[in-house]
DRENBA-220900 format. One record per residue (C-alpha): residue number from 1; residue in three letters; y, z, x. Coordinates in nm, 3 decimals, m for minus. Example, Ala and Ser with C-alpha at 12.3 -4.5 7.8 and 13.67 -1.06 7.14 Angstrom:
<rs>
<r 1 'ala' <m0.450 0.780 1.230>>,
<r 2 'ser' <m0.106 0.714 1.367>>,
</rs>
This chain:
<rs>
<r 1 'asp' <0.618 m1.713 m0.412>>,
<r 2 'thr' <0.767 m2.025 m0.258>>,
<r 3 'thr' <0.508 m2.029 0.020>>,
<r 4 'gly' <0.207 m2.015 m0.214>>,
<r 5 'val' <0.085 m1.684 m0.072>>,
<r 6 'ile' <m0.026 m1.533 m0.400>>,
<r 7 'gln' <m0.108 m1.860 m0.573>>,
<r 8 'ser' <m0.367 m1.932 m0.304>>,
<r 9 'trp' <m0.568 m1.617 m0.387>>,
<r 10 'thr' <m0.890 m1.679 m0.573>>,
<r 11 'val' <m0.866 m1.473 m0.888>>,
<r 12 'pro' <m1.153 m1.398 m1.124>>,
<r 13 'thr' <m1.109 m1.522 m1.481>>,
<r 14 'ser' <m1.100 m1.161 m1.599>>,
<r 15 'ala' <m0.767 m1.124 m1.415>>,
<r 16 'val' <m0.598 m1.415 m1.590>>,
<r 17 'ser' <m0.422 m1.321 m1.912>>,
<r 18 'ser' <m0.366 m1.684 m2.009>>,
<r 19 'ser' <m0.615 m1.959 m2.089>>,
<r 20 'asp' <m0.382 m2.213 m1.927>>,
<r 21 'ser' <m0.546 m2.328 m1.604>>,
<r 22 'asn' <m0.202 m2.415 m1.465>>,
<r 23 'ala' <m0.058 m2.069 m1.530>>,
<r 24 'thr' <0.125 m1.907 m1.241>>,
<r 25 'tyr' <0.032 m1.577 m1.078>>,
<r 26 'cys' <0.296 m1.412 m1.297>>,
<r 27 'thr' <0.048 m1.440 m1.586>>,
<r 28 'trp' <m0.227 m1.256 m1.400>>,
<r 29 'arg' <m0.320 m0.910 m1.519>>,
<r 30 'gly' <m0.181 m0.663 m1.269>>,
<r 31 'val' <0.112 m0.884 m1.165>>,
<r 32 'thr' <0.460 m0.827 m1.307>>,
<r 33 'cys' <0.739 m1.073 m1.234>>,
<r 34 'thr' <1.104 m1.062 m1.336>>,
<r 35 'asp' <1.419 m1.194 m1.172>>,
<r 36 'val' <1.455 m0.875 m0.969>>,
<r 37 'ile' <1.105 m0.729 m0.935>>,
<r 38 'leu' <0.755 m0.828 m0.833>>,
<r 39 'glu' <0.468 m0.586 m0.871>>,
<r 40 'ile' <0.120 m0.666 m0.746>>,
<r 41 'his' <m0.165 m0.438 m0.856>>,
<r 42 'val' <m0.503 m0.549 m0.720>>,
<r 43 'asn' <m0.749 m0.286 m0.841>>,
<r 44 'glu' <m1.094 m0.258 m0.991>>,
<r 45 'ala' <m0.968 m0.307 m1.345>>,
<r 46 'trp' <m0.945 m0.687 m1.304>>,
<r 47 'phe' <m1.030 m0.770 m0.944>>,
<r 48 'his' <m1.376 m0.713 m0.800>>,
<r 49 'gly' <m1.517 m0.795 m0.461>>,
<r 50 'leu' <m1.211 m0.903 m0.265>>,
<r 51 'val' <m1.302 m0.955 0.100>>,
<r 52 'gly' <m1.073 m0.958 0.402>>,
<r 53 'thr' <m0.781 m0.776 0.556>>,
<r 54 'leu' <m0.433 m0.687 0.443>>,
<r 55 'pro' <m0.174 m0.962 0.489>>,
<r 56 'pro' <0.084 m0.924 0.767>>,
<r 57 'ala' <0.448 m0.866 0.677>>,
<r 58 'glu' <0.526 m1.230 0.754>>,
<r 59 'val' <0.325 m1.323 0.445>>,
<r 60 'leu' <0.470 m1.059 0.213>>,
<r 61 'ile' <0.831 m1.122 0.321>>,
<r 62 'ala' <0.798 m1.454 0.139>>,
<r 63 'leu' <0.800 m1.244 m0.181>>,
<r 64 'pro' <1.162 m1.120 m0.176>>,
<r 65 'his' <1.138 m0.912 m0.495>>,
<r 66 'leu' <0.818 m0.730 m0.401>>,
<r 67 'ser' <0.866 m0.365 m0.492>>,
<r 68 'val' <0.510 m0.245 m0.565>>,
<r 69 'phe' <0.203 m0.347 m0.366>>,
<r 70 'glu' <m0.139 m0.209 m0.457>>,
<r 71 'val' <m0.482 m0.302 m0.326>>,
<r 72 'ser' <m0.727 m0.034 m0.442>>,
<r 73 'asn' <m1.099 0.018 m0.488>>,
<r 74 'gln' <m1.195 m0.287 m0.282>>,
<r 75 'ser' <m1.468 m0.178 m0.040>>,
<r 76 'glu' <m1.459 m0.510 0.147>>,
<r 77 'ile' <m1.090 m0.482 0.238>>,
<r 78 'thr' <m1.112 m0.377 0.603>>,
<r 79 'gly' <m0.903 m0.359 0.918>>,
<r 80 'ser' <m0.586 m0.163 0.973>>,
<r 81 'ile' <m0.258 m0.117 0.788>>,
<r 82 'pro' <m0.018 m0.363 0.954>>,
<r 83 'gly' <0.266 m0.191 1.141>>,
<r 84 'ser' <0.469 m0.503 1.068>>,
<r 85 'trp' <0.497 m0.385 0.706>>,
<r 86 'ser' <0.793 m0.182 0.833>>,
<r 87 'gln' <0.993 m0.502 0.767>>,
<r 88 'leu' <0.935 m0.475 0.390>>,
<r 89 'leu' <1.247 m0.270 0.332>>,
<r 90 'gln' <1.261 m0.333 m0.045>>,
<r 91 'val' <0.910 m0.198 m0.115>>,
<r 92 'gln' <0.912 0.123 m0.317>>,
<r 93 'glu' <0.540 0.184 m0.370>>,
<r 94 'val' <0.238 0.111 m0.152>>,
<r 95 'thr' <m0.107 0.206 m0.279>>,
<r 96 'leu' <m0.406 0.124 m0.060>>,
<r 97 'arg' <m0.648 0.377 m0.207>>,
<r 98 'asn' <m1.027 0.365 m0.172>>,
<r 99 'asn' <m1.075 0.063 0.052>>,
<r 100 'ser' <m1.238 0.046 0.396>>,
<r 101 'leu' <m0.921 0.058 0.607>>,
<r 102 'ser' <m0.943 0.215 0.951>>,
<r 103 'gly' <m0.726 0.306 1.248>>,
<r 104 'pro' <m0.410 0.516 1.256>>,
<r 105 'ile' <m0.136 0.523 0.995>>,
<r 106 'pro' <0.136 0.310 1.154>>,
<r 107 'arg' <0.437 0.519 1.258>>,
<r 108 'glu' <0.653 0.212 1.194>>,
<r 109 'leu' <0.614 0.265 0.819>>,
<r 110 'ala' <0.880 0.537 0.857>>,
<r 111 'lys' <1.132 0.249 0.852>>,
<r 112 'leu' <1.058 0.181 0.484>>,
<r 113 'cys' <1.381 0.340 0.362>>,
<r 114 'ser' <1.311 0.264 m0.007>>,
<r 115 'leu' <0.953 0.396 m0.008>>,
<r 116 'gln' <0.893 0.646 m0.287>>,
<r 117 'leu' <0.512 0.647 m0.300>>,
<r 118 'leu' <0.252 0.599 m0.027>>,
<r 119 'asp' <m0.115 0.641 m0.116>>,
<r 120 'val' <m0.367 0.553 0.155>>,
<r 121 'ser' <m0.630 0.802 0.039>>,
<r 122 'ala' <m1.006 0.750 0.056>>,
<r 123 'asn' <m1.019 0.517 0.355>>,
<r 124 'gln' <m1.136 0.570 0.713>>,
<r 125 'leu' <m0.796 0.631 0.871>>,
<r 126 'thr' <m0.783 0.830 1.195>>,
<r 127 'gly' <m0.525 0.986 1.424>>,
<r 128 'ser' <m0.246 1.230 1.359>>,
<r 129 'leu' <0.015 1.251 1.086>>,
<r 130 'pro' <0.318 1.044 1.195>>,
<r 131 'val' <0.604 1.282 1.277>>,
<r 132 'glu' <0.836 0.986 1.215>>,
<r 133 'phe' <0.765 1.010 0.842>>,
<r 134 'asn' <1.044 1.271 0.826>>,
<r 135 'ala' <1.271 0.962 0.794>>,
<r 136 'leu' <1.116 0.875 0.454>>,
<r 137 'thr' <1.397 1.043 0.262>>,
<r 138 'gln' <1.312 0.870 m0.069>>,
<r 139 'ile' <0.940 0.961 m0.066>>,
<r 140 'ser' <0.821 1.173 m0.358>>,
<r 141 'lys' <0.443 1.119 m0.339>>,
<r 142 'leu' <0.241 1.103 m0.017>>,
<r 143 'asp' <m0.138 1.092 m0.053>>,
<r 144 'leu' <m0.326 1.078 0.277>>,
<r 145 'gly' <m0.633 1.264 0.153>>,
<r 146 'asn' <m0.998 1.182 0.217>>,
<r 147 'asn' <m0.962 1.021 0.559>>,
<r 148 'thr' <m1.037 1.150 0.909>>,
<r 149 'leu' <m0.685 1.249 1.011>>,
<r 150 'thr' <m0.649 1.517 1.279>>,
<r 151 'gly' <m0.384 1.753 1.413>>,
<r 152 'thr' <m0.128 1.960 1.226>>,
<r 153 'leu' <0.144 1.906 0.970>>,
<r 154 'pro' <0.452 1.790 1.164>>,
<r 155 'gly' <0.736 2.044 1.155>>,
<r 156 'pro' <1.004 1.782 1.084>>,
<r 157 'trp' <0.833 1.704 0.753>>,
<r 158 'glu' <0.997 2.022 0.621>>,
<r 159 'gly' <1.308 1.808 0.572>>,
<r 160 'leu' <1.135 1.591 0.310>>,
<r 161 'thr' <1.301 1.775 0.024>>,
<r 162 'gly' <1.222 1.505 m0.233>>,
<r 163 'leu' <0.848 1.521 m0.160>>,
<r 164 'phe' <0.686 1.662 m0.475>>,
<r 165 'tyr' <0.326 1.559 m0.415>>,
<r 166 'leu' <0.158 1.592 m0.076>>,
<r 167 'tyr' <m0.218 1.550 m0.069>>,
<r 168 'leu' <m0.399 1.602 0.262>>,
<r 169 'asp' <m0.741 1.734 0.150>>,
<r 170 'phe' <m1.063 1.615 0.307>>,
<r 171 'asn' <m0.926 1.545 0.654>>,
<r 172 'met' <m0.976 1.729 0.981>>,
<r 173 'leu' <m0.628 1.887 0.993>>,
<r 174 'ile' <m0.577 2.236 1.134>>,
<r 175 'gly' <m0.321 2.509 1.077>>,
<r 176 'thr' <m0.168 2.671 0.774>>,
</rs>
């Protein structure tokens, strides 16, 4: 985090696993750092009451080993999912469950060639299912449930042979 992106976050004491006030974000509960991986899990277990929007890709690109990004159960996280996240080619898991995100699911996310899990359930997302997601050849879990998505399941998604978990309940989708 050479740009101080994560270090600048205000973190509740319950999220810090070290009593050292100078400890880096790598000591925070929910953050895993190694030489080749960075996982960020911001969920209700240690973080409560975060307010704001999701960071643009320009911020997250400063974290070159970011492979897992989770912001869940934060009702004050609003706005849309940035389409610019399509630049985060190394990311394998994105979980944005149970926030207050709105707008369409960005079609640009289909460029995330390493993406294995996408969970944007329990938000206020609208629009249709991106047909472009047929390019997510590594995806095994796709949870878009409990939003206000409309339309039908795109035919090209039949090519997602590695998709083992598809959850679309509690939307306004039609068809069989």
